[in-house]
N, C-alpha and C positions, 0 to 999 in steps of 0.2 A: 282328477285328470292327469295331473304329472306324475304322481306315482304309478298309475296304471302304465302311463309310456314308458317310465322308467323301468319297471319290471316286464314290460314288453320287449323293449332295446336290449337290457340285460340279459334275458332268456334267448333272444335269438344270437347274441353273441357267444353266450356257452355253449349253445347247441351247435353253431357253426366250428367252436375251437375244441368241443368234444366229440365232433361227428366221425372220425377217424378211430376214436377209442370204443365208441359205439357199435362202429363196424366189426372190429375184433370181437367185442361183447358179444354180438349177434353171431358170429359164425362159430365163436366158441360152445355157445349155449347150444347151437344146432348141431355140432358134431359131439357134444358131450351127452345129449339125451333127444329123443323124436319128441317132437310137438311144437307149439308155436315159441317166438323168440319173445313175444312179450305176454304179461299177465294183466288182464283187465278184469276190475271190480268196480262195482256199483256203489258208491258211498254217498252217505248225505252230508252236507256242508252247512254252512253259514244261512242262517233263515230257512233251514230245511230243503234247500235245493240241491237236488241229486246232482251228481254228476260221474265221471267215469274215470276210474284212477287206472294209470298205466306204470307199469313197472317191468324190468326185467324179469322173466321166469327165472326162479330159482328153486324150483320144486319140480317132480315129475308132473307131466301134464296131466294126469288123474289123480292129482294129491287129495281132491276133495272126497271121492268115493273111497280112498285107501286109508283115511284118518281124520280125527277131530280137525275142528276149525282152527284150534290153538296149536303153535309150532313149537315145538322145544327145540334148544340149541343142538342136539344130537338126534334129531328126527330123522329117520331113516328116507324118508322122502324128499330131502334136500339134496340136490344133484353136486357133483363133485364142484362144478363151475359156480354153482348156486351158492355154496359153503363161501367161497373166495368174495364173490360179488356181495354177499350179505356181509361179510367181515369190511370190506373197503367200503361200504355203503353205495356201489355203483348201481345197485339194483333199484334205487330211487331216482337215478337222473331223468329217466323219461317224464316224469312229472313237469318237468320245465315244458314240456310241449303243452 
């Protein structure tokens, strides 16, 4: 109970602090390529419980139709902004939600 409360409080604080950065990232993604700002994927977690993973989109919107599920570092489906987001690990930040 204490750990969960700590996780929620820290996540809320980080979200509030990072919000201006996230807005800038969202704008950059929209200006760089058409499609949604977020990438959503269904994953299986602890005890086989399903959840939705949220990340900033770093690839073209129709990437699954354009190539394999495995992404190489030089994959042409990665957008210009996406390359930077991946390098700085910013694409992972929406998982705090």
